[in-house]
C-alpha positions in Angstrom: 12.8 16.6 4.2 11.4 13.4 2.6 13.1 10.6 4.7 11.8 11.0 8.2 12.2 9.2 11.7 9.2 7.8 13.2 8.4 10.9 15.5 8.5 13.2 12.6 6.3 11.0 10.6 3.6 11.0 13.3 3.8 14.8 13.7 3.5 15.2 9.7 0.4 13.0 9.7 -1.3 14.9 12.6 -0.6 18.1 11.0 -2.2 16.9 7.6 -5.0 15.1 9.4 -7.8 17.2 7.8 -6.5 16.3 4.3 -6.3 13.2 2.4 -3.4 11.0 3.4 -2.4 7.8 1.5 -0.1 5.1 2.6 1.9 2.9 0.2 3.5 -0.2 1.6 6.6 -1.6 -0.3 6.7 0.9 -3.0 9.6 -0.8 -4.9 10.8 1.2 -7.8 8.4 4.1 -6.7 6.6 4.4 -10.1 3.2 4.3 -8.5 4.0 6.6 -5.6 5.7 9.1 -7.8 3.1 9.3 -10.4 0.3 9.5 -7.7 2.1 12.3 -6.0 2.5 14.2 -9.2 -1.1 13.8 -10.2 -2.5 14.8 -6.7 -0.3 17.5 -5.3 -2.8 18.2 -2.5 -2.7 14.7 -1.1 0.0 13.5 1.3 1.7 10.2 0.4 3.6 8.3 2.9 5.7 5.5 1.3 7.2 2.7 3.3 10.0 0.4 2.1 12.7 -1.3 3.9 15.3 -1.6 1.2 18.1 1.2 1.0 18.4 1.1 -2.8 14.7 1.6 -3.4 14.6 4.4 -0.9 17.6 6.1 -2.5 16.2 5.9 -5.9 12.8 7.2 -4.9 14.3 10.1 -3.0 16.4 11.1 -6.0 13.4 11.2 -8.1 11.4 13.3 -5.4 14.2 15.7 -5.6 14.7 15.9 -9.3 10.9 16.5 -9.9 10.5 18.8 -6.9 7.7 16.5 -5.4 6.9 17.9 -2.0 3.9 15.9 -0.9 5.6 12.5 -0.3 7.3 11.4 3.0 9.3 8.2 3.3 9.5 5.7 6.0 12.9 3.7 5.1 11.9 0.5 7.1 9.5 -2.3 7.7 6.0 -0.5 8.0 5.3 -3.0 11.0 7.9 -1.1 13.2 5.8 2.1 13.2 2.1 1.1 12.3 0.8 0.8 16.0 1.9 4.5 16.5 -0.2 6.0 13.7 -3.4 7.8 14.8 -6.6 5.9 14.2 -8.5 6.5 11.2 -5.8 8.6 9.5 -5.5 7.1 6.1 -7.9 7.3 3.3 -6.4 4.5 1.2 -3.6 2.0 1.7 -1.8 0.4 -1.3 0.1 -2.8 -1.2 1.2 -3.5 -4.7 2.8 -6.8 -5.4 4.0 -8.0 -2.0 6.4 -10.9 -1.9 4.2 -14.0 -2.0 6.6 -16.4 -0.2 5.1 -19.1 -2.1 6.3 -22.1 -0.1 3.7 -23.3 2.7 6.6 -23.3 5.3 7.2 -19.7 4.6 3.7 -18.4 4.8 4.4 -16.7 8.0 6.8 -14.4 6.4 3.9 -13.0 4.2 3.1 -9.3 4.9 -0.7 -10.0 4.7 -1.5 -11.7 8.0 -4.7 -11.6 10.5 -2.7 -9.4 13.0 -1.5 -7.0 10.2 -4.9 -6.7 8.9 -6.3 -5.6 12.4 -3.6 -2.9 12.4 -4.6 -1.8 8.9 -8.3 -1.6 9.9 -7.3 0.7 12.8 -5.4 3.3 10.8 -7.8 3.3 7.9 -10.7 5.8 7.8 -14.4 4.7 7.7 -15.0 3.9 3.8 -11.4 4.0 3.3 -9.9 1.2 1.0 -7.1 -1.0 0.8 -5.8 -1.9 -2.7 -3.6 -4.8 -3.4 -2.2 -6.3 -6.6 -0.5 -9.5 -7.2 0.5 -11.7 -10.1 1.1 -14.9 -7.9 -1.7 -17.5 -7.8 -0.9 -18.5 -4.1 -0.9 -15.0 -3.0 -4.3 -14.2 -4.8 -5.9 -16.9 -2.7 -4.1 -15.9 0.4 -5.4 -12.2 0.2 -8.8 -13.5 -0.2 -8.6 -15.8 2.6 -7.1 -13.5 5.1 -9.6 -10.5 4.2 -12.5 -13.1 4.5 -11.3 -13.7 8.2 -11.9 -10.1 9.0 -15.4 -9.0 9.0 -14.5 -5.3 9.0 -13.7 -5.1 5.2 -15.9 -5.7 2.1 -14.4 -6.9 -1.2 -15.5 -4.2 -3.8 -16.0 -6.4 -6.8 -19.1 -7.2 -8.9 -17.6 -8.9 -11.9 -14.4 -10.3 -13.3 -13.1 -7.1 -14.8 -13.1 -5.6 -11.5 -10.2 -7.7 -10.3 -8.7 -8.2 -13.6 -8.2 -4.4 -14.4 -5.6 -2.1 -12.6 -7.7 0.5 -10.6 -7.5 3.9 -12.2 -5.6 5.5 -9.4 -2.9 3.0 -9.6 0.0 3.3 -12.2 2.0 0.8 -14.0 5.1 -0.3 -12.3 8.2 -2.1 -13.8 7.2 -5.1 -11.9 3.8 -5.2 -13.3 5.2 -4.8 -16.7 7.7 -7.8 -16.2 4.9 -9.9 -15.1 3.0 -9.3 -18.2 5.8 -10.0 -20.3 6.4 -13.3 -18.6 2.6 -14.1 -18.9 1.7 -13.6 -15.3 -1.6 -11.9 -15.1 -2.1 -9.4 -12.2 -5.0 -9.3 -10.2 -6.3 -6.3 -8.3 -8.3 -6.4 -5.0 -10.0 -3.4 -3.4 -11.4 -3.7 0.1 -13.6 -1.1 1.9 -13.5 -0.5 5.6 -17.1 -1.1 6.7 -18.7 0.8 9.9 -18.8 -2.2 12.3 -17.0 -5.4 12.8 
């Protein structure tokens, strides 16, 4: 039972609460989600994506590979995020969200101040949010929004920290396409601090 309604998702998260739970928002082709779940069978993964085709492909791969530690929310994460228990996720991954590059569309971007407050509430202390983007406007936007929230610390000491994909993230088709088209991805890791 991979594809769950909101009530069953919450029950599953509570059941697995003592264990590590990772949320991936907008998993696209599912490359990172599937590879992560295969490598870490004792971790529970929740993937959220609003697109029917991506959900269908991912669930097919889960079945074909007998992967049992992934649950799917087949809709916008914002419809369920306020119902999650606080401090439930060890990590939240948002890889290559739609940048909505035109200024008049900036309110459509997933990363917003209110959304970041919601992420803070469901993330464990010292938990991390990992973001990847190949779009210059989105890079600046991510840093601006996270700077507005005092509850997160950017984990970066030198340039290679944001130029190199984290070891626990796997290459996606989108990332490969961006490299072919000479758009270099950047990777941002933010840790939840104890006080805001």
